[in-house]
N, C-alpha and C positions, 0 to 999 in steps of 0.2 A: 560443439557449438554451445555457448551460453547466449540464452534469452530470458533478459528479465522482463516481466510484466509489471506493470506499476498502475494499478487502478487509482483514479483520480477521486476525489471528494464530490467532484461533478457527476460522477457515475451512481453516486448512492445519495444524490440529493438532501442535502444536510438537514432538511426541515420534516422530511416523511420517513420515519423509521421503518416503516414495513411494505409499502407499494414499490418503492424506488429500489429497495435493497434488493427485494426478489427481482426485480427486472434486470438490476444492474449484476447480480450473481448469474441469472441465467444468461446473460450477455457475455461474462468472464467465461463462464462454462463453454460456452460455444468457442471461445478464441483459444481456449487451452487444448479443447479437442480436437480442433484445425490444426493447432503448432504440431500437437504428438501425432496427428495423422500424416501430416506431410512432413515432419521431420523427427521422426521417432527417437533419432540419436542425440537429440537434443537435449541439454541440463536446463530446463525451465525452472526460474524461480519467479515464485509470485509474491512480489513485495507489499508490505503493509501499507496502509495511507499514511501519509506525514502528517503529524498533528498541525493543529489548526488552531489560533489564539480564539479562546473563548469557546471551543468546541471539542476540547481535549477528551471528555467523557464520551461524545459522541463517535469520534475517532476510535477509541479504544473499543467500543462495541462493535464498530465497522469490521476493525482487524479481526475481532473475533470470528466473522462470517469470512473475510479473506483467509484467515488460517486455517479453517475447517473446509474451504473449496480447494486448497494447496492439499489437504490431506485426502479429500475424496478423489481427487485427480492423480494424486500420487507425484505430484511434484513439490519442490522445495519451495519453504516459506521463508522469508527474511523481513524483518523489521526495522529498516534504517532510520525510522522516526524516533526510534527508542533513543538514539544517539542526539536527537533533536531535542530532547524535553530535559528539562530543569527540576528544580526540586517541586514534590507534589504531584509530578506529572505533568505540568504545565510546560508549555513551550519556554525556551531557553531566549528570551527577546533578543539577546545578540548574535544569535545565528540565523534570523529571519530579516527580512527585508521589509514585510509588511504583515508579518503574523499569519501568513501562509506560505509563502516562496522563500527557501532558504538561502542566504547571503553566499558571498565566496567562502566564508569560513565554514558555513555549514554543510556546503556542498563538499568541502575539503574533508570533513568529519564523516562522510558518508559514502563517499568514493568507492571505498573499498567492495561496498555490497553489491556495484555493479559492473565487477571485473572478473 
């Protein structure tokens, strides 16, 4: 059984780098532990946070935290958001509806990460 876990930028309050990141990390850790306890056979993949217009550098830092959580918990890490970035790591505007949510073309580009 494949279980993708996709943290949201809401989990990491984009304005507060330390406090909310710490709480969100603890929450994600609890979720991973609960899934592993209840479904030890599951193949869990913790997904990186999607890029967000004007916050690409922050998301890059958040994904370092997410990657470290995946390693700490012995689960896979994947970063579908890298498929949504254009030049210089900024979002590819043609793949988003509003700078945060991918459009149909954007989702088609990353659907393989969720299968």
